N, C-alpha and C positions, 0 to 999 in steps of 0.2 A: 605524488604519492602512489606507491604501488600497493596492490592488494594481493594478499595471499589467501588461499582458501583452506579450510580444514581438510585433512585426508579423506574424510567421508564424502566430500564434494567431488572427488575425482571422477565419479561415475556420471556427473552432470555435464551435459554438452555446453550449457550456457550459465556457468556459475555467477557471472557478473550480473545477469538479469535477476537472479535470486537475491544477490546483495542489494541491488537497486530496489527490489520489491520490499526488502526488509526496511530500507530507508523510508519508503513511502508509507509503510504500515506504522513505523515509529512516529512519523509526522502526524498521521491521522489519529493516532491514539494519545497524543500528547497535547493537552490544551495550551501549553505555553507556545508550542510550535504553530498550532492552528490559529492562535490569536495574532500571530505575525501576518496572517493573510489579510487582516483588516487594515494594515498600514503599508505604505509604499516600502518596498525593499530597498535598503540603503545601497546595496550593490547592483541594483537594477535587475535582479533576477526575477523571472516570472514564477510566482508561487501561488498556491491556492487550490481550490477544489477543481478548477478546470484542468490543472496539471495532473491531479490525481485521476480524474476521469480519463484523460488522454492516455496515461500509462496503463491503467487497469482495464480499459475497454477498447481503446483504439490500437495501442501498440502490442498488446498481448491478450490472449484469451484466458490464460491460467485455468484451463480445463484439463481433462484427462490427457489431452494431447501434449501437455507440458511435462508430463511425468517422464523423467529421464533427461529433460532439457533444463528446466529451472526448478522443478518440484520433484519430490521423491515419491509421493504416494497419494492415494485417494483422500487420506485425512487432510493433507495440505490443500488439495483441490477443494475440498469441502469448506475448509477454513477461509480460503480466499473467496469462494462463492458466497459465503455469509457476509463478507465485507461488501462485495459488489451488490448483493441483494439489499442490504441496508442503505447503501448509497442510492440505488435505484428507487427505493421507496420514497425517499425525499425528492428525487428528481421528477418522479411522476406527479408530484403536487405542484411543481412549477419548473418547467423545463429550462427556463432562462434564469433560474435563481443564481444569485451571486454568492460570494463567500459568506457575507453576513446572513443571507437567507438560510444557507445550509447550517451554519454554526448556531443560529438562533432557533432552528426547527426543533420541535419536541422529539423528533426521532433521531436527532444527532447523537445522543448518548449511545444508541444502538450501533451506530457506525464506529464510534470510538471504542466501544467494548469489543465489537467483532474484530476490529483491527488489532487491539491489544491481545486478544486470544490467538489470533493468527500469528502475530509476532512471537508470542511465547512458543508456539509450536515450531515455527521456522528457526527461531534462535536455539532450539535444542540441538541444532546442527549449525551453530553460529559461524560468523565470519571474523577473521582476524585481520585488522588493518596494521600496516607497518608505516 
């Protein structure tokens, strides 16, 4: 499957990172998708909160330095920062928490809501798959 990007994305150096970020935000904000974290993946894929942390914290910063690379402006930086802050709030309560711990945590709705809001903002300049 090839991916094409909207004309507005031509100014981004790494549009594929933006597309992947949208996928992660969609997963975080969708309870049907996060419920899959609690069951073994039939395709043997690694899914769950650990992958989310790895992408959002280890692989990328998604700070102001990402403007022009995978993000367009400070509003997008702030939206992703809100997602990361919500995730960190849960992580601080139990650094070794598993998927169930995160999904069952009283602060989980703040993660899902922040991810949904960030996704809406990023989707305003959506990606088209072919």
